[in-house]
N, C-alpha and C positions, 0 to 999 in steps of 0.2 A: 504494500500500500504506500502511496505517495504521502510524504510528510514535509511540511515547511520547517526547516531547521536553521539555526545559526551556522555559519561556515566552519566554526571550530568543532562542531558536534562529532564528525567522523574521527577526530583526533583525540577525543576524550577517552581516557582509560583510568580505571581505579588504580591508585598507587599501592594498594594493599599494605604490606608491611612497611613501605617507605613513607606512609602518611604520618605527618607530625601530630595531627589531631584527628583521631578516628571519628567517623560519622556516628558511631554508636556511643561516643563518649560525651558526657557532660550536658546532655539535653534529653527531653522525653522522647521515647520511641514507643509508639502505640500500635496495636494490632486489632484487626476486625475480629468479630466473633468466629467467622469461618476459619481465619488464619490461626486463631488461638487453639481451636479444637484440632486443627490439622497438625499443629506443632506438638500437641499432647500425644499424638499417635505416630509421629514420624519415626521411622526406623533408624536407629543410631546406636553407637556403642554405649555400654553401661555408664562409663564416666561422663560422657556428653549428656546422657539422659538425666543424670543427677543434676548437672549444672543447668540444663534446660528447665527442669522442673522448678529449680530455685529461682531462675531468672524471670519467670512469668508470674504476674499477679493481676488480679482484676482491678479495673479502675474504680474509683469511689462511686461513680454513677455509670455503670456499663450501658453502652448502646450497641447497636448492630455494627456500626462503623468504628467505634472507639470503645472496644470491649476490654482489652487488657493492655498492660504496660510492661516494659522491660524494667526489672529491678536491678539497678546498677550496684556494683561492688562499692566498698567503702571509699575507694579512690575515684569513683565516677566512671569507671570503665565497665564494659560489658563482661559479665562472668564467663561468656563463651569465647572471649578473645584470648588467643594463645600468646605466649611470651614473645614470639616472633612477629606478632601483629596480625596474623591471619585469623579468620573466623574458624573456631573449632568445629562448629556445626557443618560449615561448608567443606572443611578439610576431611571431616569424618563421613559425611553422607552425600556430598555433592551439592552443587549450586541449586538444584531443584528442591532441596530440602528447606532452603531459606524462605522466610516470609516475603511477600511481595515488596514490602517497604525496603528490605535489605537488598533485594535483587534490582530494584528500580532506582533507588537513590544514586545520584542526585537528579535523575531524569524526571521531567514533568511531561506527561503525555496527555495531550488534549486532542480533540477532534481535528485531524488534519495537520497537527503541528507537534513538535517535540523540542525540548531544550533542557538545559541543566541549570540547577540553582547555584547562585554565587556562594552559598553556604559551604560548598566543597572547596577545599584549598586547591585541588587540582584544576578546577574550573577557573578560580581566581588567577592562578598562574598562567593558564592558557590565554587569558584576556589581557595579560601584561604585554601588550604589543602596540606598535604604532598604527597598524592598519585598522580601519574601522570594521565592525562586524557587517558582513553581508548575509543575506538570507537566500537559501538554495532549497530546491525540491529534491528529496532523495527517497528512494525505495527502502523502507525499513521493515524488517521482519520482527514485529513486536507482538507479543502474545499477552500484553497487559490491557485491561479495559481502560478506556479513556475516562477522565474525570467527568462526572455528571455535574453540570453547573446550573445554579439557580440564577435567573436573570432579574436584575432590579433596574434596568436602564433601557433607554431607547438607543438603537444603533442603526436604524433604517436599513437593516440587512447588509450593512457595509462595515461590519466590525473590523475585519482584518485590514481593509483599506485604510480605515481611520487610524488604527494602531500603528501601521507602518508609516503613515503620513506624519504622525507625532514623533516617531523615532527619527525621521529625517531631520527634524529641527534640532534634535540633540546631536546629530552628526554634522551639523553645519559649522565647520571649523573656522569660519570668518570671525566668529565671536568667542569670547571666553565661555567656559562651560556654565558658569552661573547665568550669564546673559542668554545663552541658548535655552536654559530651563525657563527663564522669564518669558522669552518669545514663545516657546512651546505652550506655556500656561495661558498666554494671551490668545493664542490660536485655538486652544481647547475651549476657552470660554466662548469664543464665537461659534465653534462647532456645537457646543452644548446648547446654545440658544437655538441654532438651526434644528438640532435633533428634537428639542422640546416643542418647537413649532411645527415639527414634521414638514419642514421646508426643503423638499428634495432638490429644488433648483439651487438654493444657497449651499446645501451640502456638496453638491456637484462643483460649484464654484470654488469652495474652499479646498476641495481635494485636487483640483486641476489647475488652479491659477496660482502664480507665485504669491506668497503671502508676504507683503511688504510691511515690515514694522521695524523701526530702529530700536536697538536695545536701549533700555532706560536704566541708567545706573541708579541704584537706590542708596539712600543715606541711612546709616545706622550701624550699630556694632552687634554683629551676630554672635560673637563669642559667649557673652553671658547667657544668651538665649539657649544656645546649644549646651552650655554647661548645665542649665536647669533641665533641659530635655533628658540628659543622661542621669541626672540626679533623680528625676521622677519616673523614668522608664528603666529602672534597674532590672537586669535579667541575668540568670545564672550563666547563660551562654556568653555574655560579654563582661561579666563581673570583674574578671582579672584585668582586662584592658581598660575598663571604665575606671577602676581604682587608680591605675597608673596615670591615665589621662587627666583625671580630676585633680589628683595630688600634684602632678607636674604643672598643670595650668595654674593652680593656686599659687605655686611657688615661683613660676616663671612668667606669669602673664604680662609683666612689665617689660620683658625683653623685646617685644614687638613681634608682629605676625611674620614678617619676612625672616627674622632670625629663627623663629620656631619652624617655619616652613622648610628650613634647610634640611631637617631630618628626613622629610618626605622626598625632597629633591635628591638627597643622597641615596635613598632606597630605590627610587625610580625617577630619573630625570624627566621621562615622558609621562609623568603621573597623570596629566590631564587626559591624554589618550587612553590610559588605563582606566581612569574613572569614567570616561565616556563609554567605554565598552562595558564596564560593570553596570552602569545605569541602563544602557540599551538592553543588555542581557536580562536585567531585572524586569524591565518593562515588558519584554517579550514573554518571559517566564510567568509573570504574574498576570499577563493579558491586560496590562494597563491601557486605558483607565477603566476597563469594563470588568473589574473584579467581582467575585460572586458574593459580595456583601452589600447591604443597603447603605452605601456611602455615596454622597453626591460627587459629581465629576470634579467640582472645585476642590472638595476636600481630598480627593485622590491626588490632585495636583499638588496641594500643599503638603500632603504626606510624602510625595516624591521630593519636594524641596527639603523636607526634614531628613530624608535618606541621604541626600547629597551633603547637607551640612554636617550630619553626624559622621559620615564617611570621612570628610575632610578633617574634622576635629579629632577623631580617634586616631587617624594615621599620623597626624602631626604631633599630638600631645602624648600619645602612647607609643609612638614610634621610636626606634633606636637607630635608624639609618640602615637597618638590615632589611633586605627585600623579603626574605622568607618570613621574618617576624611581622612585617607589614601585611603580607598576604594572610597570615594567620589571624591578625586583628580584623581584617576585612571579612574573612569567612565567618568569624565569630559574630560580627555585626549582622551579617545577612542571615544567620540562624535566627536572630530576632525578627528581621524584616520580612524574610520570605516564608517563615513557618509559623507565624502568629498573625493575628488580625491587626498588625501594625498600622495599616492604613485607616483602620476604624478608630484607633485610639490616639494617634499622633496629634491630630488637629484639636481634639478636646484638651489635650495637655497644653498645646500652644495657647489656646484660649484661656486656660487657667493661669498661664504665665502672663497673659495680657500682651502677647507679642504679635506683630504683623508677620505672617509667614514669609512674605516676600523678602524681608530683611535677611532671612537665612541664606539667600543667594549671594550676599556680599562677603561671605566668609572666604 
């Protein structure tokens, strides 16, 4: 079957034992009811069976899709992970014994499209390149069911066209990345109005005519706003890097942004191209702005602004100038962004702070 995929997709491979932070470490891993009972009966050796039985437990409020959880060891690792980094269940019983989440991650399969989440360090490293992401059609032999999405939005039957149209703004390198996000947000506002009015002619005009708008520099200091975002949106997945970033920002905030940015420049001189690719990949993976939650398109836009600002803040203030450590911090952040209802809660937090989300683009 044909799938639209980012051009890096054929080159993605799991790093297995070479992964610095395993995907089963430090964050919740859930299983459906059917997967839970299948795991209870999977054929494996007695030592692996004992570990598997200990590793599975029911959620507090089991549902068909979220029935059981992985019970991590005291150090946050999966009890089935071997000392060499491999999965004990896969090594013992083969890949087919794995639950779907373990076989699939970090891939996200939707109807007619497939991509990988930025929460995987291997994906983050693939995107650290100067070339922009392109999208290609590939024949993929995938035996996983596509996500079933609940729609809360108007898309005039042109969802994919609109999504790729918005991505093109982010890839317009005539402007800084913050300005591109601002231009994209303005374009999306016009599209939202046309969609709400069911104005097919206006939708067509927006998709096919050059969108002329000069970037508008905003005034304001984004750093205290992003600091509060991290303080209010604490997460186990980024707690380590959040602590480093907040402590260092408090101690060094008077040194100036350019001096602080030097750590990011040392880790990756072409950081803006890297961040562009990360944001484009996130937009495609999450199906921005048409995510499956009842969030307005404007709030989806502001949540994307927050992703950009938090990405910049974390890599600057938690960074050490090392590219691998920077990639690890980025993957940790996207564990929060891509695998929670981040878009639903980011804007209410900004309202609580009393901040104009557009100021986030000045970071």
